[in-house]
N, C-alpha and C positions, 0 to 999 in steps of 0.2 A: 441723854436727849440731844446734847450738842452735836453728836455725830449725825443724828437724823436731820437736824436743821442744816448742817453743812451739806449733806447729800441732797436735800431739797433745793438748796441754793445752786448746787452743781446742775441739777435738773433744770432750774430756771435758766441758767446760762445755755444749756443745750437747747431748751425750747426756744429761746430767743434766736439762737443760731439757726434752728430749723425753719423759722418763719422768714428769714432773710435770704433771698437767693444768692448763692455763691459762698455763704458761710455754712459749713457742714457741722451738723450735730455730732457726727463721728469725730471730726477734728476737735471740737470742744471737749468731747469725752477724753480724747488723748491729752489735752492740755490740763484738765482737772484730775487726771490720773485714774479714771474708772473705765477705760476702754475695754480692757481684757475682761473685767467683771461684767460689763454690759453685754458683750458678745457671748460670754459663757452663759449668762442668764437667759438670753433670747434663745440660744441653742437648746437649753434645757427644758423649754416649754414643750411638753409632749404628753403622751398617754399616762406616763407615771404621775405627772403633776395633776392631770385631770382626775385620776383615780384618788389622789390624795385629798382633793378639796371636798370629797364626800365623807371624810372622816373627822370626827370631833377633835381628835388629837392634833390634826393639822391646824385647825383654826386656833386652838389654844397656843400652839407653838408660833403660829403666824402673828397673832396679836402681841404675844410676848416679845417677838423680835421687832415689831413696828415701834413699840414704845420703849424698847430696851435701851440700856445705856452703853452696851458694848458695841464696838464697830462691827460692821458686817464682815463675815469671813471672806477671805480671798478664794478664788476658784481652786487653788491647789489644796486648800484645807477642807474642801467639800467632797472628798472621796466617799463613796458609799459602798457598803457591802450587805448590810442587813436591811429589811423593810423599814425598821425604825429609823435607821440612818438616812434612808432615802426620803422618808417623810420629813425629817428635820431639814434636809437639804432643800426640799421643795418649799417648805415654809420660809427658809432663809432667802431663797431666790425671789419668791413672791413679795416678801416684805421689802427687799431691796428695790425691786421694780416698782412697788407701790409708792414708796417714799420718793424715789427718783421721778416717777410719773407725775406725782402731785406737783413737783416743781415745774415740770415740762408743761403741764396743763395751765398752770397759773401764768407762765410766760406767754403761751400761745394766746390766751384770752386777753392778756395785756397788749401784746404787739398787734393783734388783729384789730384793735381799736385805733391804733396809730397809723399803721402802714397803708390801709386803703385810702385814707385821706391824702397822704403824701403821694401815693401813686396816681390818684386822680388829679391832684393840683399841680404836681411837678413830675409828669411822666418821664420826660427826657433826662432830667437831672437824676432821677432814680435809676433809669436805664444805664446812665453813665456810671453811677455808683456800683450797680450790679456788674457792669462790664469789668470794672477794676477788681471786684471781689472774685469773679469767676476766673479771670485771666491769671491772677496771682495764685488762686487755689489749684489751678492745673499743675502747678509744680509739686503739689503734695503727692498725688498718686504716681507722678513721674519719678519722684525721689524714692518711692517704695519699690521700684523695679530693681530686683537684685542683680540680674544679668541683662544688660542692654544689648541683646542679640539682634540680628537682622529680622528675625520673626517678630520680635517685639516692636521694632521700628515699622514693619509693614502693618501690624495690627493698629499701631497709633495712627499712621497715615490714612489707612482705609476707614477707620472709625471717624477721623476728622473730616474726610471728604464726604463720607456718607451722611454724617450729621449736618454738615454745611448744606448739602443738597436738600435734606429733609427740612431744614429751617426755612428754605425758600418756597415751600409748598403753600404758604399763605393760609394755613389752617386757621389761624387765630382770627383773622379779619372777616372770615366768612360768617361768623356768628355775631357780628357787631352791626348795629343800626347805622343808617346813613340818611342824609337829607340835605336840604339847602337852607341857608340863612341869608336874610337881606341885611347888609351892613350899610348904615348911613354915616357919613363923615362930615362934621360941621364945617361950613365954609369959612369960619373964622380961623381955622388952623392954617399954618403957613407951609407945612411940608406934607408930602404924600404919606399915606399910611401903608405899611407893609405888614400883611398878615401871613403867617406861616404856621407849620405844625407845632411850634413852641407856644402858640397862643391858645389859651383855654377859653371856651365859652361854657357857661354853667346855667342851670335853672335857678330860679328863686322860689321854687315850689316849697310851700311850708308843710306839705303833707308827707307823701311817700319818701321824698328825698331831703327831708329837713336836716338830718344829721350827716348825710353823705350824698351831697348833690351830684347828679349826673353831669358829667363834663364831656364835651365834644371838642374836636380840634379840626382845623382846616386840613383838607387832603392834599394841599399843595401851597404854592406861594401866590398870594393875591395882593394887588396894589389898588388902593382907593385914593383918588385925588380929593383935595379939600372941596366941599360942597357936592361931592359925588356919592354914588351908591355902587354897591357891588353885590352880586349874588354868589355866595361861596358854598362849595360842597364841604360838608363836615362828616366826621365819623366818630362814633361813641368810643370812649376810652375803656369801656367795660362791656364784655360780652353778655348776651342774654336779652330777654324780652324787656327788661327794665329800660333799655335804651330806646324803645319804641315810644317816644314822647309824642303826645297828641299835638295837633296844630294849635297854636296860640299859647303854648308854654312860654313863659317870659324868660328870655335869654339875656345874658349880659357877659361882657368880657371879664375875665378874672386872671390877673388883677385888672381893675377898671382902666380903660384907655380914654383919656380926655377927648371929648368931642364925638364919641362913638355911641350910636344907638343900634340895637339889634332887634330884628323881628323874625319870627318863625311862622311862615305862612302855611306850611304844609307839615304833616306829621313826619317824624323820623321812622323809617321802616327797615326791616331786614334783620333785626336782632332776634336771635334764637337761643334758647337755653341748650346747654350741652346735654346730650342723651345720658340717661342714668348709667348705662353700661360703661360709657367712657369715663364718667365720674368715678365709678367703681375701679376701673382699670388705673386711672390716674392716682387714686389713693394707694392702690397696691404697689405701684411702681415707686411713688414718692417716698413711702415709708422705708423702703430698703436702703435709702441713703443714710439712715441713722447709723448703720453699722459699717459705712464706707467712709473713711477719712478722705476729705477733699471733695466729696460729691454731696451737694446740698439737695435735700428733698424738695425745697421750694424752687430750686433751680430746675429740677426735673419737671415740676408743675409748670414753670415758666416755659420750658422747652415744649411742653405739650399744649401750651396756650391756655392753661386752666388756672394760673396763679391768681390773677385779679378776680376771676369769676368765683373761685372757691373762697378766697379771702373775704369777699364781700358777702357771700351767703352766710358764712360763720358770723361775721359782724352783725348782719341783719337779724339772725336768730337770737344771738346773745344780748345785743344791746338795743335792738328795736322791737324785740319780742314778736318777730314776724314768723308765725308758724307755717306760712306758705312755703318756706324754704327748708322745712324740717326734713322732708324726704331726701333732698339733695345732700344735706349734711349727714344724715344717717347712712346713706349709700356710700358716701365718701369714707365714713368711719368704718363701715363694713369692709371696704377695700383695704383700709389700713390694717385691720385685724388679719384678714386673709393674707395680705402681702407679707406681714412680718412673721407669720407662722409658716408660710409655704415658700414664697418666692425668695425670702431671705436665705432659706436653706440651699437653694440653687446657687445663689451668690457665694455662700460659704463654700460650696463644693468647687466652684470655679476658682475661688481664691486659694483653696488648698491644692487643687490638682493643676491649675494653670495660672498660678499667681502672677507671673510677669506679663503674660499675654493679657490677662484681665486688667491689670493696672495700666498697661499701655493703651488698651482700648478705652478705658475710662478717661485717660488723659486726652486722647483724640476726641472723644465725645465732648469734653468740656471746651476744647479749642474750637471745634466745629460749631458749637452752639453759640459762640460769640456773635455770629451773624444775626441772631435774634435780639441781642442786647445792644447792638450798635445804636447810639443815641441820636445820630443825625439821620432823619428819614423824611421821605416825601412819598406821595402816592401817585401811581400811574394807573388810572382806572380803578379797578378793584384791588390792585396789588400795592403793597408797601415795599419800597426799595430803600436801600442804604445809600447815602450820598455824603460827600465831604461838605463841611460848613462853607457857605458862600462867602462869609467874611468873619474876621475875628472881632467880635464885639463882647459886651459884658455877658451875654447869654452863653456864648461859646466858652468864655473864660470860666464861668461857674460850672459848666458841664465838664470841662477838663479837670477842674479842681475836685469835683465829685469823683471822677475816675481815680485821681491820685489818692484821695482819702480811702476809697474802697481797696485799692491795691495795698496801701500801707497797713490797713487793718489786718489783712491776711499775712503780710510779712511779719508783723509783730506777733500774731498768733502762732505762726510757724516757729519763730525763734523761741517762744515760750514752751512750745510742745517738745522741742529738742532737749529741754532741761528735765523732762519727765522720764522716769525709767520705764513707765508702762507704755510701750509702743505697740504698734499693730503687729509687729513680728513676734 
C-alpha cells in the first residue's frame, strides 16, 4: 500500500503544479519520475479500454491493482498479445491513473481554496510571481530541442511574436465590470494620497461575497489632496456577472488607508460570464499541458483570460455550495475529458513527427505570453497597458522579490529533474 500512497503524493504535487500558472504538471511528472508512465497511460485510453470496462474480470483486476502492494508496472512491461493480457494491461493503466488522479484532485481542491484569495488581494504580486515562473519555464521546452536549426529558430520567433500580439487583444478586460467610486480624504492628513492599480477596494458584503470578497482596482493613477475628494474609475479583478455590484455596496480600501472613506453611488456594470463554448474550449486546451513539460495548464487558462474566472467558479461550487455555477464547472470538466482524449493525441503526433519545431513553438508561446503577466499596468480607456514602475518603493521591491522567487522555483525544479532517468525523450 505504501506504493499507492507515494503515487497519490506524486499526484498531489502534480495537481499543485497544474493549478499554479507557470509550473507544469508535466515538469513535476518528470521530477517525480512518472512522466513516461503518465504519457503511456494517457495514450492507451481507447476502444480497447472501453470494451474492457464492461467485463467483470476487468474490475476484479482493477480493484486488485488499486489496493495491491506491488509497484505499478512500467510501460515496457505492459506488452500485450492475448485478450487476457490486454485486459490486465487496461486494469493496470486505469488503477495507475485512478491513484494518481486522486492525489491530483485533492491538490486542486486544496489550492483552489487558497489561490483565488491571493489573486484577488495581491493581483500584481501574483502576476510578478507567475512572470518569474513562466520566464524560467520557457527554458524547459527550449532545452528539449534536439537540433537548433534555422527552422526551429523561425518557429520560436513567429510563435513569440504571434502570442505577444494575441496577448494585446484585451480579451480579458471586456468581461469585467467597471464603475466609479467617490474617495474622500481626511483634512487632518499631511500628504496627498496617491491611488494606483496596486490599491484594492473590496466589498464588506456578508452574503454572496462573504468568503471571497469582490475586489476592484483603479484604472489609472489618481491623487487626492487632504480634505479633498476624487471620483475614480475602477475595474473588477474577476470576470463575470459577479462584478456587477449594485449601487450602495459598502466599499473600503484593502488594506485600510488612514483617513480614507469610500462610497459607491452607482452600480458597477459590464461584467459578463464567459460563454459555455469558450469554457469548454479552455478546458480542452489547458489539460493538454499535463503531458507537456514546461507548459502549464493554468498558464494556458491565464493566456485565454479564464484562469481567475474558472478558479473562482470551482471555489464557489466546492466551498460555498453555489449550485448556480455547476453548469460552468461541468462544461469545463467535459472540455478536460475531450481534450485529454482527443487533442492530446494531436500534440503527441506533433511531438513525434515535428519534435523540434513543436518545442521551439512552445518556447516562443511562453515568451510571447509574458506580455499578459507583466505586473506593472495601467489603463487607457478600456485597454490595459504595461508600464515601467514610476518609482522604486516598497511595493515595487516586493513585486521584484516575487518575480525572483518564481524564477528560482523553476530553476530548482529543473535541476532536480535532471537527476531523474525518466526524461521526456
